[in-house]
C-alpha positions in Angstrom: -37.5 -37.1 -80.4 -38.8 -39.1 -83.3 -36.8 -39.7 -86.5 -37.6 -41.2 -89.9 -34.4 -43.1 -90.1 -34.9 -46.8 -91.0 -34.2 -49.4 -88.3 -30.8 -51.0 -88.4 -30.6 -54.6 -89.7 -30.0 -57.2 -87.0 -29.1 -60.8 -87.1 -32.1 -63.1 -86.9 -33.1 -64.1 -83.4 -33.7 -67.6 -82.2 -37.4 -66.8 -81.7 -38.1 -65.5 -85.2 -35.5 -67.4 -87.3 -37.1 -69.8 -89.7 -35.7 -73.3 -89.2 -35.0 -73.7 -92.9 -32.4 -70.9 -92.8 -30.1 -72.9 -90.5 -30.4 -75.9 -92.7 -29.8 -73.9 -95.9 -26.6 -72.2 -94.5 -25.3 -75.4 -93.1 -26.0 -77.1 -96.4 -23.9 -74.5 -98.2 -21.1 -74.8 -95.6 -21.1 -78.6 -95.9 -21.1 -78.2 -99.7 -17.9 -76.2 -99.6 -16.5 -78.5 -96.9 -16.6 -81.4 -99.3 -15.7 -79.4 -102.4 -12.6 -78.0 -100.8 -11.6 -81.5 -99.8 -12.1 -82.9 -103.3 -10.4 -80.2 -105.4 -7.0 -81.8 -104.9 -8.0 -85.2 -106.3 -9.6 -83.6 -109.4 -6.5 -81.5 -110.3 -4.1 -84.2 -109.1 -2.8 -85.1 -112.6 -2.0 -81.4 -113.2 -0.2 -81.0 -109.9 1.8 -84.2 -110.6 2.8 -82.9 -114.1 3.5 -79.4 -113.0 5.5 -80.1 -109.8 6.9 -83.6 -110.7 5.5 -85.3 -107.6 5.3 -89.1 -107.4 2.1 -91.1 -106.8 3.3 -91.9 -103.3 3.8 -88.2 -102.6 0.3 -87.4 -103.8 -1.2 -90.2 -101.7 0.7 -89.0 -98.7 -0.7 -85.5 -99.1 -4.3 -86.9 -99.4 -3.7 -89.1 -96.3 -2.3 -86.2 -94.3 -5.7 -84.4 -94.4 -7.5 -87.5 -93.2 -5.0 -88.1 -90.4 -5.3 -84.5 -89.2 -9.1 -84.7 -89.4 -9.2 -87.9 -87.4 -6.9 -86.6 -84.7 -8.8 -83.4 -84.1 -12.4 -84.3 -84.6 -12.9 -85.8 -81.1 -11.6 -82.5 -79.6 -14.1 -80.7 -81.9 -16.9 -83.0 -80.6 -16.1 -82.3 -76.9 -15.8 -78.6 -77.5 -19.1 -78.7 -79.4 -20.9 -79.9 -76.3 -19.6 -77.0 -74.2 -19.4 -73.7 -76.2 -21.5 -71.9 -78.8 -21.8 -74.2 -81.9 -22.6 -71.2 -84.1 -19.2 -69.7 -83.2 -17.4 -73.1 -83.8 -19.0 -73.5 -87.2 -18.4 -69.9 -88.3 -14.7 -69.9 -87.3 -13.9 -73.4 -88.8 -15.6 -72.4 -92.1 -13.5 -69.2 -92.2 -10.3 -71.1 -91.3 -10.5 -74.0 -93.8 -11.6 -71.7 -96.6 -8.5 -69.5 -96.0 -6.2 -72.5 -96.1 -7.9 -73.8 -99.2 -7.2 -70.4 -100.9 -3.5 -70.4 -99.8 -3.1 -74.0 -101.0 -3.0 -72.5 -104.5 0.4 -71.1 -103.6 2.0 -74.5 -102.8 4.9 -75.9 -104.7 6.4 -78.6 -102.4 5.1 -81.7 -100.6 5.7 -80.2 -97.2 3.7 -77.1 -98.1 0.8 -79.2 -99.3 0.9 -81.2 -96.1 1.0 -78.1 -94.0 -1.8 -76.1 -95.7 -4.0 -78.8 -97.2 -3.3 -81.6 -94.7 -3.0 -79.8 -91.4 -4.8 -76.5 -92.2 -7.8 -77.6 -94.3 -8.1 -81.0 -92.5 -7.9 -79.3 -89.1 -10.5 -76.7 -89.9 -12.9 -79.2 -91.4 -12.6 -81.4 -88.3 -14.6 -78.9 -86.3 -17.6 -78.8 -88.6 -19.5 -82.1 -88.5 -19.9 -82.7 -84.8 -21.4 -79.3 -84.1 -23.4 -79.1 -87.3 -25.1 -82.5 -86.8 -25.7 -81.9 -83.1 -27.3 -78.5 -83.9 -29.5 -80.0 -86.7 -30.5 -83.0 -84.5 -31.7 -80.7 -81.7 -33.5 -78.3 -84.1 -35.3 -81.0 -86.1 -36.3 -83.4 -83.4 -39.4 -84.8 -85.1 -37.8 -85.2 -88.5 -34.1 -85.8 -87.6 -33.3 -88.4 -90.3 -34.9 -86.2 -93.0 -33.0 -83.0 -91.9 -29.7 -84.9 -91.5 -30.2 -86.6 -94.9 -30.9 -83.3 -96.6 -27.7 -81.9 -95.0 -25.9 -85.0 -96.2 -26.9 -84.3 -99.8 -24.5 -81.4 -99.7 -21.7 -84.0 -99.8 -22.8 -85.2 -103.2 -23.4 -81.8 -104.7 -20.1 -80.5 -103.3 -18.1 -83.4 -104.7 -19.8 -83.5 -108.1 -19.7 -79.7 -108.8 -16.1 -79.5 -107.5 -15.2 -82.2 -110.0 -16.8 -80.2 -112.9 -15.7 -76.8 -111.8 -12.3 -77.6 -110.6 -11.6 -79.8 -113.6 -12.7 -77.0 -116.0 -10.8 -74.2 -114.2 -7.7 -76.4 -113.8 -7.6 -77.4 -117.4 -8.2 -73.9 -118.8 -6.8 -71.6 -116.2 -4.4 -73.7 -114.1 -4.9 -75.8 -111.0 -4.0 -73.0 -108.6 -7.0 -70.9 -109.6 -9.3 -73.8 -108.6 -8.1 -73.4 -105.0 -8.4 -69.6 -105.1 -12.0 -69.8 -106.3 -13.4 -72.2 -103.7 -11.4 -70.7 -100.9 -12.8 -67.2 -101.6 -16.4 -68.5 -101.7 -16.0 -70.1 -98.3 -14.7 -66.8 -96.7 -17.8 -65.0 -98.0 -20.1 -67.6 -96.7 -18.5 -67.5 -93.2 -19.3 -63.8 -92.9 -22.9 -64.5 -93.9 -23.1 -67.3 -91.4 -22.0 -65.1 -88.5 -24.5 -62.5 -89.4 -27.6 -64.7 -90.0 -27.3 -67.4 -87.3 -27.7 -66.4 -83.6 -25.3 -67.5 -81.0 -26.5 -70.5 -79.1 -25.6 -71.7 -75.6 -25.3 -75.5 -75.2 -26.8 -76.8 -72.0 -23.6 -78.7 -71.2 -21.5 -75.5 -71.0 -18.9 -75.3 -68.2 -16.4 -72.6 -67.1 -13.9 -74.6 -65.0 -11.2 -76.4 -67.0 -10.9 -79.2 -64.5 -14.6 -79.9 -64.8 -14.4 -80.0 -68.6 -11.5 -82.4 -68.5 -13.2 -84.8 -66.0 -16.4 -84.7 -68.0 -14.6 -85.3 -71.2 -12.9 -88.4 -69.8 -16.2 -89.6 -68.4 -17.9 -89.1 -71.8 -15.2 -91.1 -73.5 -15.6 -94.0 -71.0 -19.3 -94.1 -71.6 -18.9 -94.2 -75.4 -16.2 -96.9 -75.6 -18.2 -99.2 -73.3 -21.1 -99.4 -75.7 -20.5 -102.4 -78.1 -23.0 -100.9 -80.6 -21.0 -97.7 -80.8 -17.8 -99.6 -81.2 -19.2 -101.7 -84.1 -20.8 -98.6 -85.7 -17.4 -96.9 -85.6 -15.5 -99.8 -87.1 -18.1 -100.1 -89.9 -17.8 -96.4 -90.4 -14.0 -96.8 -90.7 -14.5 -99.4 -93.4 -16.8 -97.1 -95.3 -14.3 -94.1 -95.0 -11.4 -96.3 -96.1 -13.3 -97.2 -99.3 -14.6 -93.7 -99.8 -11.4 -91.8 -99.3 -9.5 -94.2 -101.6 -12.1 -94.0 -104.3 -12.4 -90.2 -104.2 -8.6 -89.7 -104.3 -7.8 -92.0 -107.2 -11.0 -92.5 -109.3 -10.4 -89.4 -111.6 -6.9 -90.5 -112.3 -8.1 -94.1 -112.9 -10.5 -92.9 -115.7 -7.7 -90.7 -117.2 -5.3 -93.7 -117.3 -7.8 -96.5 -118.3 -10.0 -94.7 -120.8 -7.9 -91.8 -121.9 -10.4 -89.2 -120.7 -9.7 -85.5 -120.4 -9.3 -84.0 -116.9 -12.7 -82.3 -117.0 -14.4 -85.4 -118.3 -12.8 -87.7 -115.8 -13.5 -85.3 -112.9 -17.2 -85.3 -113.9 -17.6 -89.0 -114.7 -15.8 -90.2 -111.6 -18.0 -88.2 -109.3 -21.4 -87.5 -111.0 -22.8 -91.0 -111.5 -21.8 -92.2 -108.1 -23.1 -89.2 -106.2 -26.3 -89.0 -108.3 -27.0 -92.5 -107.0 -25.9 -91.5 -103.5 -28.3 -88.6 -103.6 -31.2 -90.8 -104.4 -30.0 -93.5 -102.0 -29.7 -91.1 -99.0 -33.2 -89.8 -99.4 -34.8 -93.3 -99.9 -32.6 -94.8 -97.1 -33.8 -92.1 -94.7 -37.5 -92.7 -95.6 -37.1 -96.5 -95.2 -35.3 -96.2 -91.9 -37.7 -93.6 -90.4 -40.7 -95.8 -91.4 -39.4 -99.0 -89.8 -37.7 -97.3 -86.9 -41.1 -96.3 -85.5 -41.6 -99.9 -84.4 -38.0 -101.1 -84.3 -35.2 -98.4 -83.9 -32.5 -100.9 -84.8 -33.8 -100.7 -88.4 -31.5 -97.8 -88.9 -28.5 -100.1 -88.4 -30.1 -102.8 -90.7 -30.4 -100.2 -93.5 -26.8 -99.2 -93.1 -25.6 -102.8 -93.0 -27.6 -103.7 -96.1 -26.2 -100.6 -97.9 -22.6 -101.8 -97.5 -23.3 -105.4 -98.3 -25.3 -104.6 -101.4 -22.8 -102.0 -102.6 -19.8 -104.2 -102.4 -20.3 -106.0 -105.8 -20.6 -102.7 -107.6 -17.3 -101.5 -106.2 -15.6 -104.5 -107.8 -17.5 -103.8 -111.0 -16.3 -100.2 -111.2 -12.6 -101.2 -111.7 -13.3 -104.4 -113.7 -15.8 -103.0 -116.2 -14.3 -103.0 -119.7 -16.2 -100.0 -121.0 -17.0 -96.5 -119.6 -20.7 -97.1 -119.8 -20.6 -100.2 -117.6 -18.3 -98.3 -115.2 -20.8 -95.5 -114.9 -23.6 -98.0 -114.2 -21.5 -99.6 -111.5 -20.7 -96.2 -110.0 -24.4 -95.3 -109.9 -25.5 -98.5 -108.1 -22.5 -98.2 -105.8 -23.8 -94.7 -105.0 -27.4 -95.9 -104.3 -26.3 -98.3 -101.6 -23.7 -95.9 -100.3 -26.5 -93.4 -99.8 -28.5 -96.0 -97.7 -25.5 -96.2 -95.4 -25.0 -92.4 -95.3 -28.6 -91.7 -94.4 -28.3 -93.1 -90.9 -24.7 -92.5 -89.9 -25.7 -89.9 -87.3 -29.3 -91.1 -86.6 -28.1 -94.7 -85.7 -25.5 -93.3 -83.3 -28.0 -91.0 -81.6 -30.2 -94.0 -80.9 -27.7 -95.4 -78.4 -26.1 -92.3 -76.8 -27.7 -89.7 -74.5 -28.5 -86.2 -76.0 -26.0 -84.3 -73.8 -23.0 -86.2 -75.2 -24.0 -86.6 -78.8 -21.6 -84.1 -80.2 -18.8 -85.7 -78.2 -19.8 -89.2 -79.3 -20.0 -88.3 -83.0 -16.6 -86.6 -82.7 -15.0 -89.7 -81.3 -16.7 -91.9 -83.9 -15.4 -89.7 -86.7 -11.9 -89.7 -85.2 -11.6 -93.5 -85.1 -13.2 -93.9 -88.5 -11.1 -91.4 -90.3 -7.9 -92.7 -88.7 -8.8 -96.1 -90.0 -9.6 -94.8 -93.5 -6.7 -92.4 -93.7 -4.2 -95.0 -95.0 -6.3 -95.7 -98.2 -4.9 -92.9 -100.5 -1.3 -93.6 -99.5 -1.6 -97.4 -99.8 -3.2 -97.2 -103.2 -0.5 -94.7 -104.3 2.3 -97.0 -103.2 0.7 -100.0 -104.9 -0.2 -98.2 -108.1 3.2 -98.7 -109.9 3.1 -102.5 -109.2 -0.5 -103.7 -108.9 -2.2 -100.8 -110.7 -5.3 -99.0 -109.7 -7.6 -101.6 -111.2 -6.7 -104.3 -108.6 -6.4 -101.7 -105.8 -9.9 -100.3 -106.3 -11.4 -103.7 -106.8 -10.0 -104.9 -103.4 -12.0 -102.1 -101.7 -15.2 -104.2 -102.1 -14.0 -106.6 -99.4 -13.7 -103.8 -97.0 -17.3 -102.8 -97.6 -18.4 -106.4 -96.8 -16.5 -106.3 -93.6 -18.2 -103.1 -92.6 -21.6 -104.4 -93.3 -21.0 -107.5 -91.2 -19.8 -105.4 -88.2 -22.8 -103.1 -88.2 -25.2 -106.1 -88.7 -23.8 -107.8 -85.7 -24.3 -104.7 -83.6 -27.9 -104.5 -84.6 -28.5 -108.2 -83.7 -26.6 -108.6 -80.5 -26.0 -105.3 -78.7 -28.4 -102.6 -79.9 -31.4 -103.2 -77.5 -29.3 -103.2 -74.4 -27.2 -100.1 -75.4 -30.4 -98.2 -76.3 -32.0 -98.9 -73.0 -29.0 -97.5 -71.1 -29.0 -94.4 -73.3 -32.6 -93.7 -72.6 
């Protein structure tokens, strides 16, 4: 019997789904990933004033998120090679958005550590390995471009969170900033589940013993590659600088130049990430061009980005006027973008496709555990040395990272790449 009822809407299938839709939804998810992480730093002066927390307390809260992220991200990577990455991404987006929303209810250090540090950090840890592996497999012919477009969500997320969270915090209270971004993430998670079809990774296993043995085998493969080790150490240097800068730069501008919270939140993040947006796109094009004849060019671009960016990190804290500070932030961002454009693409040159999610998870874990101490150390040193000296010293960490990655490109890359292929 025929009816005139309209057909029911169904989630898009893998056969008909336009590739841009996956990239668009992951871009939005990564946008909120970074925005939710940055809200705390933007409204930090308000939290300190409202709850009477010390600089060391605030630094500890910021570090707790990075510690949790670093500890859980290798587990996320291994799981991402074995079960549906769509399900992983949807669940972690829903989880970290919920904890972001409930962070607005916090009133003690322990509550912030539990909800923001453990909850938000733990949820976000499961995003990057599966998202980058999914994009890398979908955009095989334009991997650097797709991953770089995805990376731009970092900059927009951080910039807009600075503007929006600063405005909402200053006019409506810091708690409402967490409520707003958390609610947006919950809505996006529901859309993600509906629009993205469930995938089935080729490395899927059903026996627990098999998964454990393969996980250990994967870890042994990864740590025996000198290029991966050096890329990871260089990544750790970059994360150390980035986490320290993101946590304390808004407060630095408030203290040094007397800016309002909204103005400092914007200035600390906009100029740097505008440069990073331009840098990540240009860095991807440069690396993709030269990698056609020499794949290690991706590592060379990363190393150059860190070495060339180091002087401008020093200039950020030592500049006597806001204008010179903004110029330094912009140029620091350009070369930071060069590095960012090839974080994943460089790693994928020296590891086999079937363990890429696991490899990236392990790399993230080590890098974020290295970088996790930056907010706490800068908070402890702030009453004595001040943020000016603390932020300036981060330039030396960038130099170290550039030298580590450069040495990997020169001495170990070719051999590790041959084994991966």
